[in-house]
N, C-alpha and C positions, 0 to 999 in steps of 0.2 A: 646361572652354574650353580645352583645352590650346596650341591652332593660334595663339590669338591672344595666348600670355602666352610670357614670357621660359622659357629651360630651367628645369625644376627642381632641385630636389638630384637626388642620388643616392637616396635615400629619402624623403620627405615632400613636401608643395606649394610655391609660391615664398609669396614674403612677404606675408603679409597687406593690408600697405600696399603692393606690388605690385600685389596682383588690387581694393586699393579703388579704385587710382591709375587701372587699366583699367574699373570702371565708370564713374567717375566723368570719364575724357574720353571712353567712347564706350560708353554703354552697347548701342547697337544690338546689337554685336559680340559681347555676352554671353548664356545663354539662363537664359530664371528660370527658376530650379527649380520643380518641380512635385509635388505629391503623387504622380499616376499618373506620372510620368518618373524620379524619384527622382534619385539623381547622373547617369545616366546622360540626363535631358532635353539636347533638341538633338542625341545622338546616336542615336536609335531606328533611323533606317537603316543607317547605318552598324552600328550592333549585329545585327541581324539578316541583314542580307549576311554577317557574320563565321559565325556560325551556321550561314548553308545555303551559305558555301566547306571548313567543316568535318565538318560532316556527311555521307561517307562516310566519313571519317576516325574519325569515333566508333564510324560503323557496326562499321569494320574492328576497331577494337579492345576496341567492348564482346566483337566474336565472340572477341576471345584472351583476354578476363579480364581486360584492361586498363582497364575505363570503363564505371560503372553506373549505371543512372540508377532502376530498383526490381528486387523480386524475384520471387518464381513467385505468380501470380497464384491457383491452387489452393491457398496456405501460409493460413491467415488471421491476417496479421501484420504489421506495421505498423513501420517504422523513425521516430518523431521523433528531428529534428535541427537543433540550433539553431546559427548563424553570428554572427560578428565577435567574440565574446568570448575571453575573460573579461568581466565586468563588477563592478565594487566592489560595484553594489548589488544589479542586476537574477539576476547566476547563483547569487546566494544565493538567492534568491525561487522561480529554475527547479528549483536543486537539491530545496528542503523540499517542493516541490511532486509531485515525482518522486519520494521519497522517502515521501510518502501513502499515495500508489496502489503503493508496489515497485515503480517502472516505470524500467527504464534505458533512454539516450539519447544520441543522439553528438554529441557537442559541437566544430564547427569551427573551430579558434579563430586568431586574429590573429597573429602573434608578437610584435610590439612589447608587446600588450596582456599576450603570458603574461610578458615579462621584466618586466612594472612589475607584474603582481598577481601573483607564481609562489602563492602560499597557495590563493588563489582556484582557479589548475589544481591545484592536489595534491586538491582539495577533490574538485575534476570525478572527476579519477582514483580517486582513493580510496573513490567511493561506486561503484565499477566502471561506470562510465560510459565509453566511448568517447572520445576526443582523434582530431581528423583535423587537418591541415596546412592555413590557411583563405590564404594567404600572407603576407610581411613587418608590409606596410603599405595592403594592403587596395588597391590598384591595376588597374585598368583594363589588363588583363594585354596585351591584342592593344597597346596601347604601347609595350610593352617590348620588346626585344633578347633573345634566348638565352640569350644570358650575364646580362642583369637577373631574368630568369625564376628562371634557377639559382639566384643568389642569394637571391629571395625565398622558393624551395621547399628552400635547405639551411639558413639562417639559423635557419626556424622551425620547421624538421627537429632542430636541433640544439637551441631551446632546449628544445622539448618534451622530447626526448630526457634535459637534464639536471635537467629538475624531476622529469617522472615516473618518471625509468628503464627509459622504452621509447618508442621513436622511431615516429611515426606513420606507418600504413603505407596512407593516404587521403589526396589533396587534392581541396580542393571551391573550384577560379577562384572571384573575386571575381565576383558578375553571371552565373558559369557559364560566362566567355566567356573563351576559348582560340583563336588566331589557328592557322591550318595549323603555320607554324611552330614553335609556343609546345605544340600538340600532339605534335609527334615530339619536342621537348624534353622532354613529361612518359613520352612512349613508353621511353624509356629510362629512367625517374628511379626510384626505387625507393619511391615512390608511386603508385598507380590514380587514376586519375580518376573523381569519385565527387558524381555529379547528385542530382537529384529529381523527379519526377515532378507533384509536389501543391508549388506554392507557395501557400502563407499569405496570403501579399501584407500582412505584418503589419506590413513596412517604412514602409507608405503608412498605416497608423492608421486604419484604416478602425470603427476601434470593437471591442471585447471582443468581442459577439456576429456580426459580423460576418467578426471571425479565426476563428471557431471554427465558422459556419456554412459558410465557404468552406473548411476543413476538410473536415469531416465528407461535404459535397455531395461533394467530388471525390477521398477516400480511400476505398482497395478492396484486400482484400490485396494483399501486395507493393508497397505503395506505401512510398516516402520522403517527407515531409514536409517544406519550407523553412520555418523558424521563425529569428529572430532573438533574441538574449538579450545583446547589446553594441552598443556604436556607437552609442549613439543612446538619447531614450526608450523603451523597450522597456515598460514598463509595463502596456499594452492586452494584449500579448503574456502574461503572467505574470498576468492579470487570467481570457484567456480559456483558459490551459491546464490546467485543472480540469477546463473543457466538452468541452473536446479530448478528453482523455485519459477519461473516465467514459461518452462520444459514444460513441469507437472501442470498449472495453468491452461497452457495451451491446449494442452492433453484434456480437460474437464477434472482435474484432480487439485483438491480444495486441501492446501496447508492444513494443518492441524495438530495440537499437544493429543500427546499419548490418551490424556482421559475424554478428549473428546473422541477419538476412535473405541473404544472401549470404555464400558461399563466400569464404574467403580471396583476396585480391586474385592474382594472378600479379605475384609479386616481382621486380624486374629487381637482377642481383647488383651 
């Protein structure tokens, strides 16, 4: 509920005491978070308007090799992607399952988690998985100025490169949302926009069976599957992952990284 709260710090939220004061003194001004709405509860209309306004820009970026949502529909490969990590518990569980099946995936990591858990990031990279940029502090990016967005991008890129030795070439915005001004910043940045065409909706924690069913009902050749392994209790995702992988393999779909699904993005100098 950013517009009824004081200006937040450069990286982070307003103090918890200020949030509690607002909830106590004026509860009607706040949106009660729901599983369906997630962190954007109360802002759905605004979110969909941003998506509508940016659609022509994303189309042009896709044609230029600067935006990617799915791969070729005639190649039996699927990219599993995991957002919001690394996580001190769930990242290792996800890695163990991927290793058990000999599968590689793409992890879109949050910068301040990367700096807090460098060993977990090294495990991801050392296992041969792809690492992408998922911003520094996971804000709703349309709220930010162009300079603030650049700092979100650059701080995370530098942190990942310092720990793994390789700078990420792909960026996934939190919630998949960027304003037209944000897309203009990204189009000049040395990372390409990477979205998805299958949302597992694991963030709403509907149960492991429902997560697996959603992926298997929606995924096909070329799909990019959105899942999560950090920033909360991702136990249901971990439980669902074996069924997801086995279901894809049974259908002749090979799980790969986004980089194996997509040609290298057009990198800005």
